[in-house]
N, C-alpha and C positions, 0 to 999 in steps of 0.2 A: 303666560306661564302660571300654572296653578300651584298652590302650596304656600306656606308662610315662611319658608326658609330659602334664602338664595345660596348660591355656592360659596359666596364669601362668608356668610354666617356659619355655614357648615364647616368650612375650613378653620375659622376662628375657634369654634367649639371643639374641633378635633385637637388643635394646637394647645388649647387650654387644658384638655384632658390629659394630653401627654405631659405637660408641665406638672400636673398634680401627681402623676405616676413616677416621674423621674426623680433620681436622687441628686443629680447635678444638672443645672441649666446653664448653657453657654449661649449668650445672645450677642448679636452684632447690631449696631445702629450707626447712622451717620451723625456727625456733630450737630448739636442743637444750634450752634451759631452759623452753620452753613459750611461751605467748602473751605479748606485750608491747603496751602501748598505742601506742608510737611506732615499733615495728619489726615487720614481718610475717614476714620470713625473710632468708635469705642467698642471694645470687647468686654462684656460683663459676665462674670462667673458667680453664680449663686446656688444656694441649696434649693432643691426642688421640694415637692410635697411629700416625698417618701424618703425616709432615712434608712439606709441599709448599713448596718454595722456601726460600731462606736467611733470609727475613724472619721466619719462624716458629721458626727454629732457636734464636734468642735471646729468644723471647717469655717474659715474666714471667707467672707465674700470679697471679691476683688474687681476692680476696673482697670483695664489697660487701654492704651491707645494703639491704633494700628495704621500703617501706611501701605497702600498698594502701589507698587512701582513696576518698572519694566523687568526687574530681576526677581520679583516675588513679593511677599508680604513681610513687613517688619513689625514686630510687636514690642511695645516698650511701656514703661511706667511714665506717668506724668513727671515732667521736670528733667527727664533724661536727655 
């Protein structure tokens, strides 16, 4: 295959450009410590690279835990 960019490099570049253009970014990741019975991963809500309006200027960034189960997904704060 010729060229210096693989499809994974192109996808990463595209995702990064979307993050710079977004006003809010919602990301999901698995736990750093591995699997847990009562928690599947972390939802992180942050400001993006573009601010739209004054209401987002003071937006606080948050992290929540989530659990995927048979009946759907449950989102909660740490310690709940």
